[in-house]
N, C-alpha and C positions, 0 to 999 in steps of 0.2 A: 357211767353217770358222774363219778367223781371227776373224771377228766373234763367233762363239760362244765361242771361247777368251777373248777380251777380256771378254765378258759374264760368263763363269764366274769369271774372275779378280777382277772387280770386284763380284761378287755380295754382297748385303747380307743380314745376318741380324740379327734384333732379338729382345729378350726383356724381360720384366717384371723390374723390380729396385726397390731402394730407393736413393734418391740424397740426398746432403747437398751442397747448393750453398753454398759459403762457410760462414757461421756459422748459416745457417737450419736449422731442425729437419729431420730426415730425412723424405722424402716419397716416395710411389709415383711411379715414372717408367718410361719405356722407354729402353733403351739399344740402339743399332743400330751394328753393326760392318761396315765395308767395307774389304776389303783391296784397295788400289790396285795398278795395274800396276807402279808403281815400288817395290813392297814395303812401303810404309808402310800403317799401319792408321788408319782414320778412325773415331773413336768419337763418336757423337752421342747425347746424353742430353737428355731433355725431360720435365719434370714432367707428370704426367697432369692434375693440377689446378694452376692458377697459371701463372706465366710463366717460371719458372726453366728454364734450359737451359745446356748446356756442350758444346763441341766440342774434342776432343783429336785431334791428328794427329801420329803419330810411329812409332817402332820399339820393339820389345820385345827384351830380352836378359836371360835368366835372372832373371825376376821384376822387372826394372827397365824403365821406359819413359822415352824421351827424345823430346821434340818440342815442340809448342806447345799451349797451352790457351787457347782463344779468341784466338789470334793472338800470344800472348806466350810466350817461352821457358819450358818447363816440364819437370818430371820427375814420374814416377809410380812407385809401388812396390806390388806385389801382396802384400798382407798374408797372403793365402791364396787358394786358387782361388775365384774369384767375388767377391773383395773387393779393390778397387784404390783407392788414394788418389793424387790428382794435386795439384800446387801449382806456381804460376808461380815463376820464379827470384826475383822480387821479393817473393814470398810475399803478394801482394795479392789473389790469387784461388786458391781451393781447391775441390776437387770430389772426392767419394767416391761409389762405387756398390758395392752388394753384392746378390747374387742370393739367392733363398730358401734359408735354411739355412746361409748363409755369413757372417752378420754377425760371429760370434765365432770363426770358423775351422773348417775342415774339409778334410782331405786324404784 
């Protein structure tokens, strides 16, 4: 029973999205979310074509995210549902994803 609970807690969901990795033009990607047993969320984004990818691990609070982006301290902000932008503290790495219909906002 405990194994099932751990599996359900760490279950992964993924969806199609559009991603902008650093200053590259937006491209089709998949984003996968895993909620870890410690309460953090792991977001993995990978371009469908090409080699771009990003990993954010952190926590969400009222539209803000705090954690790491590819291992460096980072923050994120939900522009609206389905559209989130992340940047490292040093601002040397950025990443944005949005799902269908959420590029310009939708609530």
